[in-house]
C-alpha positions as CSV (number, residue, x, y, z in Angstrom):
1,M,13.3,-4.1,-22.2
2,S,17.0,-3.2,-21.6
3,R,19.1,-1.5,-19.1
4,S,20.4,2.0,-19.4
5,P,23.4,1.9,-21.8
6,S,25.5,4.1,-19.4
7,F,25.2,1.6,-16.5
8,S,27.9,-1.0,-16.3
9,V,29.8,-3.0,-13.6
10,K,33.3,-1.5,-13.1
11,P,35.3,-3.5,-10.5
12,E,37.1,-0.4,-9.3
13,L,33.7,1.3,-8.5
14,T,32.2,-1.8,-6.7
15,I,30.8,-0.8,-3.3
16,K,30.7,-3.3,-0.5
17,P,27.1,-3.3,0.7
18,D,26.1,-2.3,4.2
19,L,23.6,-5.1,5.1
20,D,21.8,-3.1,7.8
21,S,21.2,-0.2,5.4
22,L,20.3,-2.6,2.6
23,S,17.6,-4.3,4.7
24,K,15.7,-1.0,5.0
25,W,14.8,-1.4,1.3
26,V,15.6,-5.0,0.3
27,H,15.3,-8.3,2.2
28,S,17.3,-10.2,-0.3
29,F,18.1,-10.8,-3.9
30,C,17.5,-14.2,-5.4
31,I,18.5,-16.0,-8.6
32,M,16.0,-18.7,-9.5
33,K,16.6,-21.3,-12.2
34,F,13.9,-23.6,-13.7
35,D,15.4,-27.0,-14.3
36,L,13.3,-29.3,-16.4
37,E,14.3,-32.3,-14.3
38,Q,14.6,-30.8,-10.8
39,G,12.1,-28.0,-11.1
40,Q,12.6,-24.6,-9.5
41,I,16.0,-24.2,-7.9
42,L,17.3,-21.3,-5.7
43,E,20.7,-20.8,-7.5
44,E,21.9,-17.7,-5.5
45,S,20.7,-15.6,-2.6
46,Y,22.2,-12.3,-1.4
47,P,22.6,-11.8,1.5
48,P,22.6,-15.6,2.1
49,D,20.5,-17.4,4.6
50,R,17.8,-14.8,4.9
51,L,15.0,-17.2,4.0
52,S,13.6,-20.3,5.7
53,Q,13.3,-23.5,3.8
54,Q,9.5,-23.0,3.4
55,E,10.0,-19.4,2.2
56,E,12.6,-20.6,-0.4
57,I,10.0,-23.0,-1.7
58,E,7.3,-20.3,-2.0
59,V,9.7,-17.9,-3.7
60,S,10.7,-20.6,-6.1
61,F,7.2,-21.5,-7.2
62,N,6.1,-17.8,-7.5
63,S,9.1,-16.7,-9.6
64,F,8.0,-18.4,-12.9
65,P,5.0,-18.3,-15.2
66,D,2.9,-21.4,-14.8
67,S,4.0,-22.5,-18.2
68,V,6.4,-21.3,-21.0
69,S,4.4,-19.9,-23.9
70,Q,4.6,-22.0,-27.0
71,K,3.8,-19.2,-29.3
72,H,7.3,-17.7,-29.5
73,N,9.7,-18.3,-32.3
74,R,12.8,-20.4,-31.8
75,S,16.1,-18.7,-31.0
76,S,14.3,-15.8,-29.1
77,I,14.5,-14.2,-25.7
78,H,11.4,-13.1,-23.9
79,D,11.5,-11.0,-20.7
80,C,8.6,-10.1,-18.4
81,I,8.2,-8.4,-15.0
82,F,5.6,-9.2,-12.4
83,F,5.4,-9.4,-8.6
84,F,3.9,-11.6,-5.9
85,R,3.2,-11.5,-2.2
86,F,3.2,-14.2,0.4
87,R,2.9,-14.5,4.1
88,R,6.1,-15.1,6.1
89,D,6.5,-18.0,8.4
90,G,4.6,-17.7,11.7
91,G,3.1,-14.3,11.5
92,D,1.1,-11.7,9.7
93,R,4.0,-10.1,7.9
94,Y,4.4,-10.4,4.2
95,L,7.2,-10.4,1.7
96,Y,6.8,-8.9,-1.8
97,G,8.7,-10.5,-4.6
98,Y,9.5,-8.5,-7.7
99,V,10.5,-10.7,-10.6
100,F,12.5,-10.2,-13.8
101,N,11.9,-13.5,-15.7
102,R,13.7,-14.4,-18.9
103,Q,12.7,-17.3,-21.2
104,R,15.3,-18.1,-23.8
105,H,14.3,-20.4,-26.6
106,D,17.2,-22.0,-28.4
107,E,17.0,-25.4,-30.0
108,R,20.8,-25.8,-29.5
109,L,20.2,-25.9,-25.7
110,K,19.1,-29.0,-23.8
111,R,15.3,-29.4,-24.1
112,G,15.2,-26.4,-26.4
113,G,15.6,-23.5,-23.9
114,E,16.1,-22.3,-20.4
115,Q,14.3,-20.1,-17.9
116,K,15.7,-17.9,-15.1
117,S,14.4,-15.2,-12.8
118,V,16.0,-12.4,-10.9
119,V,13.9,-11.7,-7.8
120,I,14.0,-8.7,-5.4
121,L,12.4,-9.6,-2.1
122,S,11.2,-6.7,0.2
123,H,9.0,-6.1,3.1
124,T,7.6,-3.1,1.4
125,P,5.1,-2.7,-1.6
126,Y,7.3,-0.1,-3.3
127,S,6.5,-1.0,-6.8
128,S,7.6,2.4,-8.1
129,V,11.1,1.6,-6.8
130,F,11.6,-2.1,-7.6
131,R,10.1,-2.2,-11.0
132,P,12.6,0.2,-12.6
133,L,15.3,-1.3,-10.4
134,L,14.5,-4.7,-12.0
135,Q,14.9,-3.1,-15.5
136,I,18.5,-2.5,-14.5
137,I,19.5,-5.5,-12.4
138,G,17.7,-8.1,-14.6
139,P,19.5,-7.5,-17.9
140,L,22.7,-6.7,-16.1
141,Y,22.7,-10.1,-14.4
142,F,22.2,-11.9,-17.7
143,D,25.2,-9.8,-19.0
144,V,27.7,-10.2,-16.2
145,G,26.4,-12.9,-13.9
146,N,26.3,-12.9,-10.1
147,K,28.6,-9.9,-9.5
148,A,25.8,-7.7,-10.8
149,I,23.8,-8.6,-7.6
150,E,26.4,-7.4,-5.1
151,H,27.2,-4.4,-7.3
152,V,23.6,-3.2,-7.3
153,A,23.2,-4.1,-3.6
154,G,26.0,-1.8,-2.8
155,F,24.3,1.2,-4.4
156,V,21.0,0.3,-2.7
157,S,22.7,0.2,0.7
158,M,23.8,3.8,0.1
159,W,20.3,5.0,-0.3
160,P,18.8,7.1,2.6
161,P,16.1,5.2,4.6
162,P,12.7,5.2,2.9
163,V,10.3,8.1,3.8
164,P,6.7,7.1,3.1
165,G,4.8,9.7,1.1
166,K,7.9,11.6,-0.1
167,L,9.6,12.1,-3.4
168,M,13.0,10.4,-3.2
169,E,16.0,10.5,-5.5
170,L,17.8,7.2,-5.4
171,P,21.1,6.9,-7.3
172,I,21.9,3.6,-9.0
173,G,25.2,3.8,-11.0
174,N,24.9,6.6,-13.5
175,A,21.1,6.5,-13.3
176,M,18.8,8.3,-10.8
177,L,15.4,6.9,-9.8
178,K,13.0,9.6,-8.8
179,V,10.1,7.9,-7.1
180,N,7.1,8.8,-5.0
181,L,6.7,6.4,-2.2
182,P,3.2,5.5,-1.0
183,P,2.0,7.4,2.0
184,A,2.3,6.0,5.6
185,H,-1.4,5.5,6.0
186,S,-1.5,3.0,3.1
187,L,1.4,0.8,4.6
188,P,1.0,-1.9,7.2
189,L,2.1,-1.1,10.7
190,E,5.8,-1.8,11.4
191,N,5.9,-4.2,14.4
192,G,2.6,-2.7,15.6
193,V,4.0,0.9,15.6
194,L,2.5,3.7,13.5
195,Y,4.6,5.3,10.8
196,E,4.9,9.0,11.1
197,E,1.4,9.9,9.9
198,S,-0.3,13.2,9.8
199,A,-3.9,14.1,10.5
200,S,-4.1,15.5,7.0
201,S,-4.2,12.0,5.6
202,M,-7.6,11.4,7.2
203,A,-10.9,11.8,5.4
204,P,-12.7,14.0,4.5
205,L,-9.7,16.0,3.2
206,L,-9.1,15.6,-0.5
207,P,-5.4,16.1,-1.4
208,T,-4.6,19.1,-3.6
209,N,-1.4,17.7,-5.2
210,Q,-2.5,14.8,-7.4
211,S,1.1,13.9,-8.2
212,V,1.6,12.6,-4.7
213,P,0.3,9.0,-4.3
214,Q,-2.5,8.5,-1.8
215,G,-2.4,4.7,-1.7
216,L,-0.5,1.6,-2.9
217,F,0.4,1.0,-6.5
218,H,-0.3,4.5,-7.7
219,D,1.8,3.8,-10.8
220,A,-0.3,0.8,-11.9
221,D,-1.8,1.1,-15.4
222,L,-5.5,1.1,-14.4
223,F,-6.8,2.1,-17.8
224,G,-4.6,-0.2,-19.7
225,I,-5.5,-3.3,-17.7
226,Y,-9.3,-2.6,-17.3
227,R,-9.9,-0.9,-20.6
228,G,-12.3,-3.6,-21.7
229,L,-14.2,-3.6,-18.3
230,L,-14.5,0.1,-17.6
231,L,-18.2,0.0,-16.8
232,Q,-17.4,-2.7,-14.1
233,L,-14.8,-0.6,-12.2
234,W,-17.5,0.8,-9.9
235,T,-18.7,-2.7,-9.0
236,L,-15.1,-3.8,-8.4
237,W,-14.5,-0.8,-6.2
238,E,-17.5,-1.7,-4.0
239,L,-16.5,-5.4,-3.8
240,L,-13.0,-4.5,-2.6
241,L,-14.4,-1.8,-0.3
242,I,-16.6,-4.3,1.6
243,G,-14.0,-7.1,1.4
244,E,-15.5,-9.6,-0.9
245,P,-13.3,-12.5,-2.2
246,I,-12.3,-11.9,-5.8
247,L,-10.6,-14.2,-8.3
248,I,-8.8,-12.3,-11.1
249,I,-7.6,-14.5,-14.0
250,A,-5.3,-13.3,-16.8
251,P,-3.2,-15.0,-19.5
252,T,0.2,-13.9,-18.0
253,P,1.7,-13.1,-14.6
254,P,2.4,-9.5,-15.6
255,Q,-1.2,-8.9,-16.5
256,C,-2.7,-10.6,-13.4
257,S,-0.3,-8.9,-10.9
258,E,-1.0,-5.6,-12.6
259,A,-4.7,-6.2,-12.4
260,V,-4.6,-6.9,-8.7
261,A,-2.4,-3.9,-8.1
262,C,-4.9,-1.7,-10.0
263,L,-7.8,-3.0,-7.9
264,V,-6.0,-2.3,-4.6
265,S,-5.2,1.2,-5.8
266,L,-8.9,1.9,-6.5
267,V,-9.8,2.3,-2.8
268,A,-7.1,4.9,-1.9
269,P,-6.8,6.5,0.6
270,L,-8.5,3.6,2.5
271,F,-6.0,1.3,4.1
272,C,-6.6,-2.1,2.4
273,S,-6.8,-5.0,4.9
274,V,-7.9,-7.5,2.4
275,D,-5.3,-10.2,1.7
276,F,-4.3,-9.6,-1.9
277,R,-2.0,-11.9,-3.9
278,P,-0.9,-10.4,-7.2
279,Y,0.3,-13.8,-8.5
280,F,-1.1,-16.9,-6.8
281,T,-0.2,-20.5,-7.7
282,I,-1.4,-23.9,-6.7
283,H,1.8,-24.4,-4.8
284,D,0.9,-21.7,-2.2
285,P,0.3,-23.2,1.2
286,G,-3.0,-21.3,1.3
287,F,-4.3,-23.1,-1.8
288,A,-5.0,-26.4,0.0
289,R,-7.2,-24.6,2.5
290,L,-9.1,-22.8,-0.2
291,N,-9.5,-25.9,-2.2
292,S,-11.0,-27.7,0.8
293,L,-13.9,-25.2,1.0
294,R,-17.2,-26.8,0.1
295,E,-20.3,-25.3,-1.5
296,G,-21.9,-23.0,1.0
297,D,-18.6,-22.3,2.8
298,T,-17.5,-18.6,2.9
299,F,-14.3,-17.7,1.2
300,P,-12.0,-15.4,3.3
301,P,-11.7,-11.8,2.1
302,M,-9.0,-11.8,-0.6
303,V,-8.0,-10.9,-4.1
304,L,-6.2,-13.6,-6.0
305,G,-4.4,-13.1,-9.2
306,V,-4.0,-16.3,-11.2
307,T,-3.1,-17.5,-14.7
308,N,-3.7,-21.2,-14.2
309,L,-7.1,-22.2,-15.6
310,F,-7.2,-25.0,-13.0
311,F,-8.4,-22.4,-10.5
312,L,-11.7,-22.0,-12.4
313,K,-12.6,-25.6,-11.4
314,A,-10.8,-25.8,-8.0
315,L,-12.3,-22.5,-6.8
316,R,-15.6,-22.8,-8.7
317,N,-17.6,-21.4,-5.8
318,M,-15.6,-18.1,-5.6
319,P,-18.4,-15.6,-5.8
320,H,-16.7,-13.0,-8.0
321,V,-14.5,-13.8,-11.0
322,V,-12.8,-11.2,-13.2
323,S,-11.1,-12.0,-16.4
324,V,-8.7,-9.4,-17.9
325,G,-5.9,-9.1,-20.4
326,T,-5.3,-10.8,-23.7
327,P,-3.2,-13.9,-24.7
328,S,-1.5,-11.9,-27.5
329,L,2.0,-12.6,-28.7
330,N,3.6,-9.9,-26.7
331,S,1.3,-9.9,-23.7
332,N,4.1,-11.0,-21.4
333,R,5.5,-7.5,-21.6
334,V,3.8,-5.0,-19.3
335,P,4.5,-1.4,-20.1
336,F,5.4,0.8,-17.2
337,S,3.1,3.8,-17.0
338,S,5.0,7.0,-18.1
339,R,3.5,8.7,-15.1
340,S,5.6,6.6,-12.7
341,A,8.5,8.7,-11.5
342,G,10.6,5.6,-11.4
343,R,10.3,4.8,-15.1
344,L,13.5,4.4,-17.0
345,S,13.9,5.2,-20.7
346,G,15.7,3.0,-23.1
347,G,13.4,-0.1,-23.0
348,K,10.9,-0.8,-25.7
349,S,7.4,-0.2,-24.4
350,E,4.8,-2.4,-26.0
351,G,1.1,-2.1,-25.7
352,L,-1.0,-4.6,-23.7
353,G,-2.7,-5.7,-26.8
354,V,-6.1,-5.3,-25.1
355,Q,-8.9,-5.4,-27.6
356,Q,-9.9,-1.9,-28.8
357,L,-12.9,-0.6,-27.0
358,S,-15.2,2.2,-28.1
359,L,-15.9,4.2,-25.0
360,R,-19.1,5.7,-26.3
361,R,-20.8,3.1,-28.5
362,F,-22.8,0.2,-27.1
363,S,-24.5,-1.9,-29.6
364,P,-27.2,-4.7,-29.3
365,T,-24.5,-7.2,-30.3
366,N,-22.4,-6.2,-27.3
367,L,-25.4,-6.6,-25.0
368,L,-26.1,-10.1,-26.4
369,N,-22.5,-11.1,-26.0
370,A,-22.6,-10.0,-22.3
371,V,-25.8,-12.0,-21.7
372,K,-24.1,-15.1,-23.3
373,L,-21.0,-14.6,-21.1
374,R,-23.0,-14.5,-18.0
375,R,-25.0,-17.6,-18.9
376,D,-21.8,-19.6,-19.8
377,G,-20.0,-18.6,-16.6
378,P,-16.3,-18.4,-16.0
379,L,-15.7,-22.0,-17.2
380,C,-16.0,-20.6,-20.8
381,L,-12.5,-19.3,-20.3
382,M,-11.3,-22.9,-20.6
383,T,-11.9,-22.7,-24.4
384,E,-11.3,-19.0,-25.1
385,H,-10.0,-16.1,-23.0
386,K,-12.5,-13.2,-22.8
387,E,-12.6,-10.1,-20.7
388,A,-15.6,-10.2,-18.3
389,V,-16.8,-10.0,-14.7
390,W,-19.0,-12.8,-13.2
391,T,-20.8,-11.8,-10.0
392,T,-24.3,-11.8,-8.5
393,Y,-23.5,-8.7,-6.5
394,S,-25.8,-5.8,-7.4
395,A,-23.7,-2.6,-7.3
396,I,-25.1,0.5,-5.5
397,T,-22.7,3.0,-7.1
398,K,-23.6,3.9,-10.7
399,P,-20.9,4.2,-13.4
400,D,-20.1,7.9,-13.8
401,T,-20.7,8.6,-17.5
402,S,-19.1,12.0,-17.2
403,V,-15.9,10.3,-16.3
404,L,-16.1,7.7,-19.1
405,N,-16.9,10.4,-21.6
406,R,-13.7,12.3,-20.7
407,L,-11.5,9.2,-21.4
408,V,-9.6,9.3,-24.7
409,D,-9.7,6.4,-27.2
410,A,-6.2,6.6,-28.7
411,G,-6.4,4.0,-31.5
412,M,-3.7,1.6,-32.2
413,S,-0.6,3.8,-32.2
414,P,1.6,2.6,-29.3
415,R,3.2,6.0,-28.7
416,V,-0.2,7.8,-28.7
417,E,-1.8,5.0,-26.8
418,E,0.8,5.2,-24.0
419,S,0.4,9.0,-23.7
420,M,-3.4,8.7,-23.7
421,S,-3.2,6.0,-21.1
422,V,-1.4,8.4,-18.8
423,V,-4.2,10.9,-19.2
424,N,-6.9,8.3,-18.7
425,N,-5.2,6.9,-15.6
426,E,-5.1,10.4,-14.1
427,I,-8.9,10.9,-14.8
428,L,-9.9,7.5,-13.4
429,R,-7.6,7.6,-10.3
430,R,-8.8,11.1,-9.5
431,H,-12.4,10.1,-9.7
432,F,-12.0,7.0,-7.5
433,L,-9.9,8.9,-5.0
434,E,-12.7,11.5,-4.8
435,L,-15.3,8.7,-4.6
436,T,-13.5,6.9,-1.7
437,T,-12.7,10.2,0.1
438,N,-16.4,11.2,0.0
439,F,-17.5,7.8,1.1
440,L,-15.2,8.0,4.2
441,A,-16.1,11.6,4.9
442,P,-19.1,10.9,7.3
443,F,-16.5,9.3,9.7
444,G,-14.6,12.5,9.9
445,P,-16.2,13.8,13.2
446,Y,-14.9,10.7,15.0
447,F,-11.3,11.8,14.3
448,Q,-11.9,15.5,15.3
449,V,-9.0,16.6,17.6
450,N,-9.4,19.3,20.3
451,A,-6.7,21.8,21.2
452,P,-6.8,23.8,24.5
453,S,-8.5,27.1,24.1
454,D,-6.6,30.4,24.6
455,G,-6.2,31.3,28.3
456,S,-7.1,27.8,29.5
457,S,-4.7,25.4,31.3
458,P,-3.0,22.8,29.0
459,Y,-2.7,20.5,32.0
460,V,-6.4,19.6,32.3
461,T,-7.3,16.2,30.9
462,P,-7.9,16.5,27.2
463,P,-11.4,15.6,26.0
464,S,-11.8,12.1,24.5
465,L,-12.6,11.6,20.9
466,P,-16.2,11.0,20.2
467,S,-17.3,7.4,20.9
468,F,-18.4,5.3,17.9
469,S,-21.5,3.1,17.6
470,A,-22.3,1.5,14.3
471,D,-26.1,1.5,14.8
472,E,-26.0,5.2,15.9
473,F,-23.7,6.1,13.0
474,L,-26.1,4.4,10.4
475,S,-29.2,6.0,12.0
476,N,-27.7,9.5,11.9
477,L,-26.3,9.1,8.4
478,S,-29.7,7.8,7.1
479,A,-31.4,10.8,8.6
480,R,-28.8,13.3,7.5
481,G,-28.0,12.0,4.0
482,V,-24.8,11.0,2.4
483,G,-24.0,14.3,0.7
484,K,-24.4,15.7,-2.7
485,F,-21.4,14.0,-4.4
486,L,-22.5,10.5,-3.4
487,S,-26.3,11.0,-3.7
488,K,-25.9,11.7,-7.4
489,R,-23.8,8.6,-7.9
490,M,-25.5,6.0,-5.7
491,K,-28.9,4.3,-5.6
492,S,-31.4,4.9,-2.8
493,N,-30.2,1.8,-0.9
494,W,-26.8,3.4,-0.2
495,P,-27.1,2.8,3.5
496,D,-26.6,-1.0,2.7
497,L,-23.1,-0.2,1.3
498,Y,-22.1,1.5,4.6
499,R,-23.6,-1.4,6.6
500,R,-21.6,-3.9,4.7
501,F,-18.5,-1.8,4.9
502,L,-18.8,-1.6,8.7
503,Q,-19.1,-5.4,8.8
504,G,-16.3,-6.0,6.4
505,P,-12.5,-6.5,7.1
506,N,-11.4,-3.0,6.0
507,F,-13.4,-0.9,8.5
508,V,-12.0,-1.8,11.9
509,P,-8.3,-1.7,11.0
510,W,-8.7,1.6,9.1
511,F,-10.9,3.2,11.8
512,Q,-8.6,2.2,14.7
513,R,-5.6,3.4,12.8
514,R,-7.2,6.8,12.0
515,R,-8.2,7.1,15.7
516,A,-4.6,6.4,16.8
517,V,-3.4,9.1,14.4
518,A,-6.0,11.5,15.7
519,E,-5.1,10.8,19.3
520,Q,-1.4,11.2,18.4
521,E,-2.2,14.6,16.8
522,Q,-4.2,15.7,19.8
523,R,-1.3,14.8,22.1
524,R,1.0,16.8,19.9
525,L,-1.2,19.9,20.0
526,W,-1.6,19.8,23.8
527,K,2.2,19.3,24.2
528,L,2.7,22.3,21.9
529,A,0.2,24.3,24.0
530,R,2.2,23.4,27.2
531,M,5.3,24.7,25.6
532,K,3.7,28.1,24.7
533,T,1.4,28.8,27.6
534,D,2.6,31.2,30.4
535,M,1.4,29.4,33.5
536,R,2.1,32.4,35.7
537,Q,-0.8,34.2,34.1
538,I,-3.1,31.2,34.4
539,T,-2.2,30.4,38.0
540,S,-3.3,33.9,39.1
541,Q,-6.8,32.9,38.3
542,M,-6.8,29.4,39.9
543,N,-8.5,28.5,43.1
544,E,-6.7,26.1,45.5
545,L,-8.3,22.9,44.2
546,E,-7.4,23.8,40.5
547,A,-3.8,24.6,41.6
548,V,-3.4,21.2,43.3
549,D,-4.9,19.4,40.3
550,S,-2.5,21.3,38.0
551,F,0.5,20.5,40.2
552,D,-0.4,16.8,40.1
553,A,-0.8,16.8,36.3
554,I,2.5,18.6,35.7
555,E,4.3,16.2,38.1
556,K,2.8,13.3,36.1
557,Y,4.2,14.7,32.8
558,I,7.6,15.2,34.5
559,N,7.7,11.6,35.6
560,E,6.8,10.5,32.1
561,E,9.7,12.5,30.7
562,I,12.1,11.0,33.3
563,K,11.0,7.4,32.3
564,L,11.4,8.4,28.6
565,R,14.9,9.6,29.3
566,E,15.8,6.4,31.3
567,S,14.6,4.3,28.3
568,G,16.8,6.3,25.9
569,G,13.8,7.8,24.0
570,G,13.9,11.3,25.5
571,S,17.2,12.7,24.3
572,G,17.7,15.7,22.1
573,A,17.1,19.5,22.3
574,D,13.3,19.2,22.1
575,S,13.1,16.8,25.0
576,E,15.4,19.0,27.1
577,A,13.3,22.1,26.3
578,S,10.1,20.3,27.2
579,F,11.6,19.0,30.5
580,E,12.8,22.5,31.5
581,K,9.4,24.0,30.7
582,L,7.6,21.5,32.8
583,K,9.8,22.2,35.8
584,K,9.2,26.0,35.4
585,D,5.4,25.4,35.2
586,L,5.6,23.2,38.3
587,Q,7.4,26.0,40.2
588,A,4.8,28.5,39.0
589,V,1.9,26.4,40.3
590,F,3.8,25.6,43.5
591,S,4.2,29.4,44.2
592,V,0.4,29.9,44.6
593,L,-0.2,26.9,46.9
594,P,-0.8,27.5,50.6
595,R,2.3,27.5,52.8
596,D,1.4,24.3,54.7
597,M,0.8,22.5,51.3
598,Q,4.2,23.7,50.1
599,E,6.0,22.4,53.2
600,L,4.3,19.0,52.7
601,L,5.3,18.8,49.1
602,L,9.0,19.7,49.9
603,S,9.2,16.7,52.3
604,N,9.7,14.5,49.2
605,P,13.5,14.9,48.2
606,Q,13.0,14.3,44.5
607,R,10.1,16.7,44.3
608,A,12.1,19.3,46.4
609,S,15.0,19.1,43.9
610,L,12.7,19.9,41.1
611,L,11.2,22.9,42.9
612,Q,14.3,24.4,44.4
613,D,17.1,23.8,41.9
614,P,16.0,23.4,38.3
615,S,19.5,22.3,37.2
616,E,19.8,19.2,39.4
617,L,17.9,16.4,37.8
618,Q,19.3,15.6,34.4
């Protein structure tokens, strides 16, 4: 893994970072050093003082593999990239840490080696941006030192603000990152406020452009990580859908963080409310709480990616355990999927070393081995790492053999394997996107927006969205059926999956958010109708009561516009046009009211200014 040869630090080209612009992408850059006597140390942070003391500790422990591999030769350098996620102090917001870790073994150094990590901290899960950025800033830091951090920060601060769901071109020196950002509906709310989301992101619409990501971690190597567990993907999809706690164990941080990312990406376009930790250590504050749970206690909904085998004993009651990856010599290096728009050339891409799997041959020996694995349980990993899933959950969705048969077994050639992995990832991701979209489709009527019909007044109260009752939904769905796509892929007890989904942690946040988007869309359509409707034609057909109601409604919208202007949120040409149109509509309705009613309304000075002189109130 190496940086682009054309990228270098030139003092005369160094850009002083704009910290406000930088913060739209990056919270801070950190240099972490592992000292054999003092432990993990924060050596440098830019901008400084962005982290609390507790957050510094969390970043420190999450920035290094649990232990330095002893399988490497002396006088060698080993790099790896992974990421972690932790909860910020006093709130529900998270920070994502993207790590470039370098282990240098040299018997001439004290204790035979050293270990450092370059960490990019961000509020956003933009792995397609920060992974390739790490491929630049990581090696560059080890070449030129701390000045590399401010140099790269300067370029990042010149980037335009992130636009969720869009393809962005982000210059970094002589390189250009072309990245697809995850869509707004897959991102957490920003301070409780919706990103700009469109109704088109709601089920049951299936996107036509598959190059546009529909959820988080669209660039994760799903086939590469779960190649040995392909038949279990449908079970894992269900477990995440209903919010079951899952422990994922892998030999290295790159493999376990990638496995967690792949699992989260399976449920796109559903907004994932399960707390996922791509790389979790015993030093995390949440570990003590989990470790205190006794047999019979319920684990919170979460997906934990770990490498420390101690978790197998400490969390022995975790109901679902997944073991992935391989402890091969080069397993610390995770290849970046070529389909990721942010991938940079120049670095050597090595295979994951996952044991070759025949996708179409299942022998009695394989069956016996699977039975033995289940009998021995996850603790068998203490002696030998194996890929397996341990769960008592009985999946309702059947593995789709037509999808499995389309996958290509590439053999051992790294170049061919990488190309085929891209193809296989497309096949798998398309299938699970279609599966999730069809699963969510029955909820579509509850997000159905209504626009005013032609010739009707856009000032009547818009109809409310259909109310939702879980019992009524399940009863209607059971009677109507789940649809052809799912009925072919699910067992007869499919209503149980919907019931568990409704009771799980993912449903309410997703449903409320989709409703908010639908209501936002309905408001937009009615506002557009108000701008286009000629009220003079409509008022000619109104009786007196309808005219009075319309006058009150228009006046209410005008007062809302005035408040919006006073708060500073109603500036611009669109707001001015809307304001003027409302005043004209108010005058049109006023003109058909009885004379005594008009005189009464004009007794209010502010109202009179709106009706008599459209230019007065600004």
